[in-house]
C-alpha positions, 0 to 999 in steps of 0.5 A, a space after each residue: 891655343 892658336 899657338 899649340 896649333 902653330 906649333 903642330 903646323 910648324 913640326 909638319 913642315 920641319 919634321 924631315 930636316 934633322 938640322 931643324 929638328 933640333 931647332 924646333 925642339 929648343 923652340 918648343 922647350 922655350 914656348 913651354 918654358 915661357 908659358 909656365 913662367 907666365 902662369 906663375 907670374 903676378 897679373 900682367 900689365 896690359 902693356 906687357 899683354 899686348 907685347 905678347 899679343 904681338 909676338 903671338 901675332 907674328 909667330 901665327 902670321 909666320 906659318 904660311 912663309 914655309 909655303 910661300 918658299 916651297 911654292 918658289 923652290 917647286 914653282 908650283 902651287 898646285 897642291 893648294 886648295 883655292 877653296 881652303 884659301 878663300 875660305 881662310 880669307 873669309 874667316 879672317 875677314 870676319 875676325 878683323 870685322 869683329 876686332 875692329 867692332 868690339 875694339 879688340 887690342 891691336 894685335 887682334 886688329 893687325 893679325 888678320 891684315 897680316 895673314 890675309 896679305 900672306 894669303 893673297 901673295 899665295 893666290 898670286 903665286 898659284 896663278 902666276 905658276 899655272 899661267 907660266 906652266 901653260 906658256 912652257 907647255 905651249 912653247 914645248 908643243 
């Protein structure tokens, strides 16, 4: 389910670039093929499931990278809601607490940490570019 949401989010980032659209459609086909293939296989070992979980963790964590790159190119992060980011961090802290207390597999324990790290980077971008824009405005005035 989360992988489907990831695909939708990535499509929203990539929908305007024709060259990337082709890669995106290949990625979608690969993910669907992999899902169908795994559905008809025999039950997977815990080691294989952990590897799939790590891939899912990496792909889920990468959803924020295009936003970081966009903020860097525009030298602004004003379009981001700080409340939304903070709520996301709170939800990820709850996920991490549940993963540790209920002894979930490694991917469930590492995903919130990686995403929280990336979200803190976005928060730092927001404050940095806000302070930078004020300093530039003071220089001009």
